[in-house]
BAVOZA-313713 format. One record per atom (N, C-alpha, C, CB): chain; atom name; z, x, y. Coordinates in steps of 0.2 Angstrom, whole numbers, plus 5000, padded with zeros to 4 digits. Atoms other than C-alpha are relative to their C-alpha. Glycine has a CB too. Layout:
// residues N
<'A','CA',<Z,X,Y>>,
...
// end
This chain:
// residues 86
<'A','N',<4996,4996,4996>>,
<'A','CA',<5023,4976,4934>>,
<'A','C',<4997,5007,5001>>,
<'A','CB',<5007,5001,4997>>,
<'A','N',<5003,4994,4999>>,
<'A','CA',<5018,4992,4942>>,
<'A','C',<5005,5004,5004>>,
<'A','CB',<4994,4999,5004>>,
<'A','N',<4996,4996,4996>>,
<'A','CA',<5025,5007,4951>>,
<'A','C',<4996,5005,5003>>,
<'A','CB',<5006,5004,4995>>,
<'A','N',<5004,4995,4996>>,
<'A','CA',<5019,5020,4963>>,
<'A','C',<4997,5006,4996>>,
<'A','CB',<5003,5002,5006>>,
<'A','N',<5003,4995,5003>>,
<'A','CA',<5007,5033,4957>>,
<'A','C',<5003,5007,5003>>,
<'A','CB',<4992,5000,5000>>,
<'A','N',<4998,4994,4997>>,
<'A','CA',<5013,5046,4969>>,
<'A','C',<5006,4998,5005>>,
<'A','CB',<4994,5004,5004>>,
<'A','N',<4994,5001,4996>>,
<'A','CA',<5030,5047,4978>>,
<'A','C',<5001,5006,5004>>,
<'A','CB',<5006,4998,4996>>,
<'A','N',<4999,4995,4996>>,
<'A','CA',<5032,5058,4993>>,
<'A','C',<5007,5000,5003>>,
<'A','CB',<4995,5001,5006>>,
<'A','N',<4993,5000,4998>>,
<'A','CA',<5050,5063,4998>>,
<'A','C',<5000,5006,5006>>,
<'A','CB',<5005,5001,4995>>,
<'A','N',<5000,4995,4994>>,
<'A','CA',<5053,5072,5015>>,
<'A','C',<5007,5002,5001>>,
<'A','CB',<4997,4997,5006>>,
<'A','N',<4993,4998,4998>>,
<'A','CA',<5068,5082,5021>>,
<'A','C',<5001,4998,5007>>,
<'A','CB',<5000,5008,4999>>,
<'A','N',<5000,5003,4993>>,
<'A','CA',<5064,5075,5039>>,
<'A','C',<4997,4993,5000>>,
<'A','CB',<4997,5005,5005>>,
<'A','N',<5003,5007,5000>>,
<'A','CA',<5059,5058,5044>>,
<'A','C',<4994,5000,5003>>,
<'A','CB',<5005,4995,5004>>,
<'A','N',<5007,5001,4997>>,
<'A','CA',<5041,5052,5047>>,
<'A','C',<5001,4994,5004>>,
<'A','CB',<4995,5000,4994>>,
<'A','N',<5001,5006,4996>>,
<'A','CA',<5037,5040,5061>>,
<'A','C',<4995,4996,4996>>,
<'A','CB',<4998,5002,5007>>,
<'A','N',<5004,5004,5003>>,
<'A','CA',<5029,5025,5053>>,
<'A','C',<4998,4994,5004>>,
<'A','CB',<5003,4997,4993>>,
<'A','N',<5003,5006,4997>>,
<'A','CA',<5019,5010,5059>>,
<'A','C',<5001,4994,4996>>,
<'A','CB',<4993,5000,5003>>,
<'A','N',<5000,5006,5004>>,
<'A','CA',<5019,4992,5054>>,
<'A','C',<4994,5000,4995>>,
<'A','CB',<5000,4993,5004>>,
<'A','N',<5005,5000,5005>>,
<'A','CA',<5008,4988,5039>>,
<'A','C',<4993,4997,5004>>,
<'A','CB',<5001,4995,4994>>,
<'A','N',<5007,5002,4997>>,
<'A','CA',<4989,4986,5044>>,
<'A','C',<4995,5002,4996>>,
<'A','CB',<4999,5004,5007>>,
<'A','N',<5006,4998,5004>>,
<'A','CA',<4972,4987,5037>>,
<'A','C',<4997,5006,5003>>,
<'A','CB',<4995,4994,5000>>,
<'A','N',<5003,4994,4998>>,
<'A','CA',<4961,5002,5038>>,
<'A','C',<4996,5000,5007>>,
<'A','CB',<4995,5002,4995>>,
<'A','N',<5004,5000,4994>>,
<'A','CA',<4950,4996,5052>>,
<'A','C',<5004,4997,5006>>,
<'A','CB',<4994,4996,4999>>,
<'A','N',<4996,5003,4995>>,
<'A','CA',<4964,4988,5062>>,
<'A','C',<5002,5006,5005>>,
<'A','CB',<5007,4997,4997>>,
<'A','N',<4999,4995,4995>>,
<'A','CA',<4965,4998,5079>>,
<'A','C',<5006,4998,5004>>,
<'A','CB',<4994,5000,5004>>,
<'A','N',<4995,5002,4996>>,
<'A','CA',<4981,4990,5085>>,
<'A','C',<5007,5002,4996>>,
<'A','CB',<5001,4992,5001>>,
<'A','N',<4994,4998,5003>>,
<'A','CA',<4994,5000,5076>>,
<'A','C',<5006,5001,5005>>,
<'A','CB',<4999,5007,4996>>,
<'A','N',<4995,4999,4995>>,
<'A','CA',<5011,5000,5084>>,
<'A','C',<5006,5004,4997>>,
<'A','CB',<5003,4993,5002>>,
<'A','N',<4994,4996,5002>>,
<'A','CA',<5025,5013,5082>>,
<'A','C',<5006,4998,5004>>,
<'A','CB',<4998,5008,5001>>,
<'A','N',<4994,5003,4997>>,
<'A','CA',<5042,5006,5085>>,
<'A','C',<5006,5004,4997>>,
<'A','CB',<5001,4993,4999>>,
<'A','N',<4994,4996,5002>>,
<'A','CA',<5055,5020,5082>>,
<'A','C',<5003,4998,4993>>,
<'A','CB',<5006,4998,5005>>,
<'A','N',<4999,5001,5007>>,
<'A','CA',<5054,5016,5063>>,
<'A','C',<4999,5006,4997>>,
<'A','CB',<4997,4994,4997>>,
<'A','N',<5001,4994,5004>>,
<'A','CA',<5056,5031,5052>>,
<'A','C',<5002,4999,4993>>,
<'A','CB',<5003,5006,5004>>,
<'A','N',<4998,5001,5007>>,
<'A','CA',<5057,5034,5034>>,
<'A','C',<4999,5007,4997>>,
<'A','CB',<4996,4995,4996>>,
<'A','N',<5001,4994,5003>>,
<'A','CA',<5059,5049,5022>>,
<'A','C',<4997,4999,4993>>,
<'A','CB',<5007,5003,4998>>,
<'A','N',<5004,5002,5007>>,
<'A','CA',<5050,5040,5007>>,
<'A','C',<4993,4997,5002>>,
<'A','CB',<5004,4996,4996>>,
<'A','N',<5007,5003,4999>>,
<'A','CA',<5031,5036,5006>>,
<'A','C',<4997,5000,4993>>,
<'A','CB',<4996,5004,5005>>,
<'A','N',<5003,5000,5006>>,
<'A','CA',<5022,5031,4991>>,
<'A','C',<4992,4998,5001>>,
<'A','CB',<5003,4994,4996>>,
<'A','N',<5008,5001,5000>>,
<'A','CA',<5003,5030,4986>>,
<'A','C',<4999,4997,4993>>,
<'A','CB',<4997,5007,5001>>,
<'A','N',<5001,5004,5006>>,
<'A','CA',<4997,5018,4973>>,
<'A','C',<4992,5000,5000>>,
<'A','CB',<5003,4993,5000>>,
<'A','N',<5007,5000,5001>>,
<'A','CA',<4979,5019,4966>>,
<'A','C',<4998,4994,4996>>,
<'A','CB',<4997,5006,4998>>,
<'A','N',<5002,5006,5004>>,
<'A','CA',<4972,5002,4960>>,
<'A','C',<4992,5000,4998>>,
<'A','CB',<5002,4994,5004>>,
<'A','N',<5007,5000,5002>>,
<'A','CA',<4956,5001,4950>>,
<'A','C',<4998,4993,4998>>,
<'A','CB',<4998,5005,4994>>,
<'A','N',<5002,5007,5002>>,
<'A','CA',<4947,4984,4949>>,
<'A','C',<4993,5001,4996>>,
<'A','CB',<5000,4996,5006>>,
<'A','N',<5006,5000,5004>>,
<'A','CA',<4933,4981,4936>>,
<'A','C',<4998,4993,4999>>,
<'A','CB',<5001,5003,4993>>,
<'A','N',<5002,5007,5000>>,
<'A','CA',<4922,4966,4936>>,
<'A','C',<4994,4999,5004>>,
<'A','CB',<5005,4995,5001>>,
<'A','N',<5006,5002,4996>>,
<'A','CA',<4908,4956,4944>>,
<'A','C',<5002,5001,5007>>,
<'A','CB',<4998,4993,4998>>,
<'A','N',<4999,4999,4993>>,
<'A','CA',<4906,4961,4962>>,
<'A','C',<5001,4994,5004>>,
<'A','CB',<4995,5004,5003>>,
<'A','N',<5000,5007,4997>>,
<'A','CA',<4903,4943,4967>>,
<'A','C',<5006,4996,4999>>,
<'A','CB',<4994,4996,4999>>,
<'A','N',<4995,5004,5002>>,
<'A','CA',<4918,4936,4959>>,
<'A','C',<5007,5002,5003>>,
<'A','CB',<5001,5000,4992>>,
<'A','N',<4994,4999,4997>>,
<'A','CA',<4932,4945,4968>>,
<'A','C',<4999,5004,5006>>,
<'A','CB',<5004,5004,4995>>,
<'A','N',<5000,4996,4993>>,
<'A','CA',<4936,4953,4985>>,
<'A','C',<5006,5005,4999>>,
<'A','CB',<5002,4995,5006>>,
<'A','N',<4995,4994,5000>>,
<'A','CA',<4944,4970,4984>>,
<'A','C',<5005,5001,5005>>,
<'A','CB',<4996,5007,4999>>,
<'A','N',<4996,5000,4994>>,
<'A','CA',<4951,4969,5001>>,
<'A','C',<5006,4995,5000>>,
<'A','CB',<4996,4999,5007>>,
<'A','N',<4995,5005,5001>>,
<'A','CA',<4960,4953,4998>>,
<'A','C',<5005,5002,4994>>,
<'A','CB',<4997,4993,4999>>,
<'A','N',<4996,4998,5006>>,
<'A','CA',<4967,4960,4981>>,
<'A','C',<5005,5005,5002>>,
<'A','CB',<4995,5002,4994>>,
<'A','N',<4996,4995,4998>>,
<'A','CA',<4973,4976,4989>>,
<'A','C',<5006,4998,5005>>,
<'A','CB',<4996,5006,5003>>,
<'A','N',<4995,5002,4996>>,
<'A','CA',<4982,4967,5003>>,
<'A','C',<5005,4996,4997>>,
<'A','CB',<4996,4995,5006>>,
<'A','N',<4995,5004,5004>>,
<'A','CA',<4990,4954,4991>>,
<'A','C',<5005,5005,4996>>,
<'A','CB',<4996,4995,4996>>,
<'A','N',<4996,4996,5004>>,
<'A','CA',<4996,4968,4980>>,
<'A','C',<5005,5004,5005>>,
<'A','CB',<4996,5006,4996>>,
<'A','N',<4996,4996,4995>>,
<'A','CA',<5003,4978,4995>>,
<'A','C',<5006,4995,5002>>,
<'A','CB',<4997,5002,5006>>,
<'A','N',<4995,5005,4998>>,
<'A','CA',<5013,4962,5001>>,
<'A','C',<5004,4999,4994>>,
<'A','CB',<4997,4994,5003>>,
<'A','N',<4996,5001,5005>>,
<'A','CA',<5019,4959,4984>>,
<'A','C',<5005,5006,4998>>,
<'A','CB',<4996,4999,4993>>,
<'A','N',<4995,4994,5002>>,
<'A','CA',<5026,4977,4981>>,
<'A','C',<5005,5001,5006>>,
<'A','CB',<4995,5006,5000>>,
<'A','N',<4995,4998,4995>>,
<'A','CA',<5034,4978,4998>>,
<'A','C',<5005,4995,5002>>,
<'A','CB',<4996,5002,5007>>,
<'A','N',<4995,5005,4998>>,
<'A','CA',<5042,4961,5000>>,
<'A','C',<5004,4997,4994>>,
<'A','CB',<4996,4994,5003>>,
<'A','N',<4997,5003,5006>>,
<'A','CA',<5048,4958,4982>>,
<'A','C',<5007,5004,4999>>,
<'A','CB',<4996,5001,4993>>,
<'A','N',<4993,4997,5000>>,
<'A','CA',<5067,4962,4980>>,
<'A','C',<5001,5003,4993>>,
<'A','CB',<5005,4994,5000>>,
<'A','N',<5000,4997,5007>>,
<'A','CA',<5064,4967,4961>>,
<'A','C',<4995,5005,4999>>,
<'A','CB',<5000,4995,4995>>,
<'A','N',<5006,4996,5000>>,
<'A','CA',<5050,4979,4965>>,
<'A','C',<5002,5007,4997>>,
<'A','CB',<4997,5001,5006>>,
<'A','N',<4999,4993,5002>>,
<'A','CA',<5049,4997,4957>>,
<'A','C',<4998,5005,5006>>,
<'A','CB',<4997,5001,4994>>,
<'A','N',<5002,4996,4995>>,
<'A','CA',<5043,5003,4973>>,
<'A','C',<5006,5002,5004>>,
<'A','CB',<4994,4997,5005>>,
<'A','N',<4993,4998,4997>>,
<'A','CA',<5056,5014,4982>>,
<'A','C',<5001,4999,5007>>,
<'A','CB',<5000,5007,4999>>,
<'A','N',<5000,5002,4993>>,
<'A','CA',<5052,5009,5000>>,
<'A','C',<4995,4996,5002>>,
<'A','CB',<5000,5007,5004>>,
<'A','N',<5005,5004,4997>>,
<'A','CA',<5042,4998,5011>>,
<'A','C',<4994,5004,5003>>,
<'A','CB',<5003,4994,5005>>,
<'A','N',<5005,4996,4997>>,
<'A','CA',<5032,5012,5017>>,
<'A','C',<4995,5003,4995>>,
<'A','CB',<5003,5006,5004>>,
<'A','N',<5005,4997,5005>>,
<'A','CA',<5016,5017,5007>>,
<'A','C',<4993,4997,5002>>,
<'A','CB',<5002,4998,4993>>,
<'A','N',<5007,5002,4999>>,
<'A','CA',<4998,5014,5005>>,
<'A','C',<4997,4999,4993>>,
<'A','CB',<4996,5006,5003>>,
<'A','N',<5004,5002,5007>>,
<'A','CA',<4987,5006,4991>>,
<'A','C',<4993,5002,5002>>,
<'A','CB',<5001,4992,4998>>,
<'A','N',<5007,4998,5000>>,
<'A','CA',<4970,5014,4988>>,
<'A','C',<4997,4996,4995>>,
<'A','CB',<4999,5008,5000>>,
<'A','N',<5003,5005,5005>>,
<'A','CA',<4959,5001,4979>>,
<'A','C',<4992,5002,4999>>,
<'A','CB',<5001,4993,5002>>,
<'A','N',<5007,4998,5001>>,
<'A','CA',<4942,5006,4971>>,
<'A','C',<4998,4994,4996>>,
<'A','CB',<5000,5006,4995>>,
<'A','N',<5004,5005,5003>>,
<'A','CA',<4930,4992,4966>>,
<'A','C',<4995,5003,4995>>,
<'A','CB',<4997,4995,5005>>,
<'A','N',<5004,4998,5005>>,
<'A','CA',<4922,4997,4950>>,
<'A','C',<4995,4995,4997>>,
<'A','CB',<5003,5004,4994>>,
<'A','N',<5004,5006,5002>>,
<'A','CA',<4910,4983,4950>>,
<'A','C',<4993,5001,4997>>,
<'A','CB',<4998,4996,5007>>,
<'A','N',<5006,4999,5003>>,
<'A','CA',<4895,4981,4939>>,
<'A','C',<4995,4994,5003>>,
<'A','CB',<5001,4999,4992>>,
// end
């Protein structure tokens, strides 16, 4: 189980887009707003050839935002993943 490393709370609402990857240029903003935003930093250690950091980060994000029992306070946030491969 995990929880967000940083939680941002706003006194006004931020306009947010649907979840997308960093290089996705088709962000769509549809009058969705939130006052909560979380940042989670994931560190992966291991053989570079044995795992895919992009797939890992995407799976973690989907797990955290779609699970009903999650410790994450809102579906709006970002995962920053570092691959500490050897």
